[in-house]
C-alpha positions in Angstrom: -0.7 9.7 -3.4 -2.9 6.4 -4.8 -1.4 3.4 -6.0 -2.9 -0.1 -7.0 -1.8 -2.6 -4.6 -4.3 -5.6 -4.6 -4.7 -9.1 -4.3 -4.9 -10.9 -7.8 -4.0 -14.4 -7.4 -2.0 -16.0 -10.4 -3.5 -18.9 -13.1 0.4 -20.5 -14.6 -1.3 -22.0 -17.5 0.3 -25.4 -18.6 -0.5 -25.3 -22.8 1.7 -28.7 -23.0 1.8 -32.2 -21.4 5.3 -31.4 -20.5 4.4 -28.1 -18.5 1.4 -29.7 -16.9 3.7 -31.7 -15.7 5.6 -29.7 -14.2 3.1 -27.3 -12.8 1.2 -30.9 -11.2 4.7 -31.6 -9.5 5.4 -28.2 -7.8 1.2 -29.0 -6.4 2.5 -32.4 -5.3 5.8 -31.1 -3.7 3.9 -28.5 -1.4 1.4 -30.7 0.5 1.4 -27.8 3.3 0.3 -25.1 0.8 -3.2 -25.8 0.7 -3.7 -23.0 -1.7 -2.0 -24.5 -4.4 -5.0 -26.2 -6.4 -4.4 -27.8 -10.5 -7.5 -26.8 -12.6 -8.1 -29.7 -15.2 -8.4 -28.9 -18.7 -12.6 -28.6 -18.5 -12.6 -27.0 -16.0 -10.1 -23.9 -17.0 -12.5 -23.5 -20.0 -15.1 -22.4 -17.6 -13.2 -20.3 -15.2 -11.2 -18.9 -17.2 -12.9 -18.7 -20.9 -10.2 -16.0 -22.5 -7.5 -18.2 -22.0 -7.0 -20.0 -25.6 -8.3 -23.6 -26.3 -6.6 -26.8 -26.0 -4.4 -26.2 -22.5 -3.8 -28.9 -20.1 -5.3 -27.0 -17.7 -3.4 -24.3 -14.9 -1.9 -23.8 -11.3 -3.9 -21.9 -9.8 -3.1 -20.1 -6.2 -4.9 -16.8 -4.7 -2.2 -15.3 -2.6 -0.4 -13.1 -4.8 -0.1 -9.5 -4.9 0.9 -6.8 -7.6 1.5 -3.0 -7.1 1.6 -0.7 -9.9 5.1 0.4 -9.5 4.5 3.7 -11.9 2.4 5.3 -9.2 4.3 3.3 -6.1 7.7 5.4 -6.3 6.0 8.3 -6.1 3.6 7.4 -3.4 6.4 6.5 -1.1 8.5 9.5 -2.3 5.4 12.1 -0.8 4.9 9.9 1.9 8.5 10.0 2.9 8.5 14.0 2.1 5.9 14.0 4.6 7.8 12.1 7.4 10.6 15.1 7.1 12.7 13.7 4.5 14.1 15.7 1.5 15.0 14.9 -2.2 17.1 15.8 -4.4 16.4 15.1 -8.2 19.1 14.1 -10.7 22.1 11.6 -11.3 24.4 11.2 -8.5 28.3 11.6 -10.6 30.5 10.3 -7.4 30.8 9.3 -3.9 33.5 9.7 -2.1 34.5 8.4 1.1 36.4 11.0 3.0 37.9 11.1 6.9 34.7 11.9 8.8 31.9 12.2 5.9 30.6 10.8 3.3 30.5 13.3 0.4 27.8 12.8 -2.4 28.2 14.5 -5.8 25.1 15.2 -7.5 24.5 19.2 -9.0 26.6 20.3 -6.0 28.4 18.2 -2.6 26.6 17.0 -0.6 28.2 15.5 3.1 26.4 12.5 4.5 27.3 10.3 7.6 26.1 7.2 6.2 25.3 6.5 2.0 23.0 3.5 1.2 24.2 2.4 -2.4 20.9 1.7 -4.3 21.5 2.6 -7.8 20.5 -0.8 -10.0 22.1 -1.5 -12.7 24.6 1.7 -12.6 25.6 1.1 -9.4 29.1 0.3 -10.0 30.1 3.2 -12.0 29.4 5.4 -8.1 30.6 2.6 -6.1 33.4 4.0 -4.3 35.0 0.9 -2.0 34.3 -0.3 -6.0 32.8 -3.5 -4.0 30.2 -4.0 -7.2 32.9 -3.7 -9.8 32.1 -6.3 -12.4 29.5 -7.8 -9.9 26.4 -6.4 -11.4 25.3 -6.0 -14.9 22.3 -4.3 -16.8 19.7 -7.2 -18.4 17.5 -5.6 -20.6 13.9 -5.7 -19.6 11.2 -4.7 -22.3 7.5 -4.9 -20.9 4.2 -3.9 -23.7 0.9 -1.9 -22.3 -2.1 -2.7 -24.0 -5.8 -1.8 -23.5 -8.2 -4.5 -22.5 -11.0 -3.8 -20.1 -11.9 -7.5 -20.7 -9.2 -8.7 -18.8 -9.7 -6.0 -15.8 -10.7 -8.6 -13.2 -8.8 -11.5 -14.3 -5.9 -12.8 -12.1 -2.0 -12.6 -13.8 -1.4 -15.0 -16.1 1.7 -17.0 -16.3 2.9 -19.2 -19.7 5.7 -20.5 -20.9 6.7 -17.6 -22.9 5.1 -14.3 -20.6 3.0 -13.4 -18.4 0.4 -10.3 -18.0 -0.6 -8.4 -15.2 -4.2 -6.7 -15.5 -5.1 -3.1 -13.8 -8.4 -1.9 -12.9 -8.0 0.7 -14.6 -8.7 -1.6 -18.4 -4.7 -2.0 -19.3 -2.7 -5.2 -19.0 1.1 -4.9 -18.7 2.6 -8.1 -20.9 6.0 -8.6 -20.1 9.3 -9.7 -20.5 11.8 -9.5 -22.1 16.0 -10.6 -21.2 18.4 -9.1 -23.0 22.1 -8.7 -22.8 22.4 -5.8 -23.8 24.0 -3.2 -21.7 22.8 0.2 -21.3 21.0 0.3 -24.6 17.7 1.2 -23.6 16.2 0.7 -26.8 12.7 -0.6 -27.2 12.9 -3.1 -30.5 10.9 -4.3 -33.0 11.9 -8.0 -32.1 11.3 -7.7 -28.6 8.2 -6.0 -29.2 6.8 -9.0 -31.6 7.7 -11.8 -29.6 6.2 -10.5 -26.7 2.7 -9.6 -28.8 3.1 -13.2 -30.5 3.4 -14.6 -26.7 0.7 -13.4 -25.2 -1.6 -13.3 -28.0 -1.3 -17.1 -28.3 -1.8 -17.5 -24.4 -4.9 -15.1 -24.5 -6.5 -14.4 -28.2 -8.6 -11.6 -27.4 -5.0 -9.6 -27.1 -5.1 -9.8 -30.7 -7.7 -7.2 -31.0 -6.8 -5.0 -27.9 -5.5 -1.5 -28.0 -1.7 -1.0 -28.5 -0.7 1.5 -25.5 2.9 1.9 -24.8 6.4 -0.5 -24.4 8.2 0.3 -21.7 12.0 -0.8 -21.0 13.9 -1.0 -18.3 17.6 -2.1 -16.7 17.6 -5.1 -14.1 20.6 -5.3 -12.3 21.9 -9.1 -11.9 24.5 -10.1 -9.8 26.7 -12.8 -11.0 24.3 -15.2 -8.8 21.3 -13.2 -9.5 21.3 -12.5 -4.9 20.9 -8.9 -4.1 24.2 -7.8 -2.5 23.1 -5.9 0.9 24.7 -4.4 4.0 27.5 -2.6 4.5 31.5 -2.7 2.7 34.2 -2.9 3.9 33.9 1.1 5.4 30.6 0.6 7.2 29.4 4.4 6.3 29.0 2.6 2.9 26.0 0.5 3.2 24.7 -1.7 -0.3 21.4 -2.3 -1.2 21.4 -4.0 -5.3 21.7 -6.7 -7.4 17.9 -7.6 -6.7 18.1 -8.6 -10.3 13.9 -9.0 -11.2 13.0 -8.5 -7.9 13.3 -4.9 -6.7 10.0 -3.5 -6.3 9.1 -7.5 -4.5 12.0 -7.3 -1.9 12.2 -3.0 -1.5 10.2 -3.8 2.1 12.2 -5.8 3.0 15.9 -4.7 2.1 14.5 -1.2 3.4 14.1 -3.1 6.6 17.0 -5.0 7.4 19.5 -1.5 5.8 17.0 0.7 8.5 17.7 -1.9 11.3 21.7 -1.9 10.6 22.2 2.1 10.1 19.6 2.9 13.1 20.7 0.3 15.3 24.1 -1.2 14.6 22.0 -4.6 13.5 23.5 -7.2 10.8 21.5 -9.4 9.5 22.8 -13.1 8.8 21.7 -12.3 4.9 23.8 -9.1 4.7 26.6 -10.5 2.2 28.5 -7.5 0.9 31.3 -7.9 3.8 31.4 -11.7 3.2 31.8 -11.6 -0.6 34.6 -9.5 -0.4 36.1 -11.6 2.3 36.0 -14.1 -0.3 33.6 -16.1 1.8 
């Protein structure tokens, strides 16, 4: 199953002198990162003519990559299936830790030796150990998708109030709001309007872009905005939750650390689930 994954680089735009000073300080503080480059105002207009006039400059980095999550997830499921995994679609209603094995109730009951609890913002609702109760909350994020082929080969563009991710099929993703809205997954006129205004302020050409759709998701935010990882008090329950904004970015390393524990018994120093239970 194909999915888009490419090294696009980023361009962080300084809309004013204050943001320019912040970005320049980052370059100065990272002398060993030769890939970071400050682009002055005149050069920016030549290199990125779609950026609005009047910006102070931009910080360029060629290293960042982007991945299309909507195709990335089914590609992983397909790969796992071909390696022998079985997928069960539907909500997990409860998890019970019994004497010998762990029971997960979906449409029926399934028993497992170990369960990885990675249910995002919904993790506390099915946490059999109660480890994440009061520790993870949903933060709503709205993203707008536009059709604008002119930006197809552009880098990811960051401004103070939004980011813009161009895709090869000609759409751009504009994100993202961060709202304390509990489990309300509605798209709102205020959220969409704010994203459109921020995007058009950064790239005026987007005012004539075709509106495609709006997406809404719930980020699982922990109290310290860091993931809760590793085995709980009962090691048959392994946590991989609370990744907040960085779920897809941290998914590969999270999966490797969890697999190392389940298959090899290796507890990584980054594991926090048990430590937090003990008040460490």
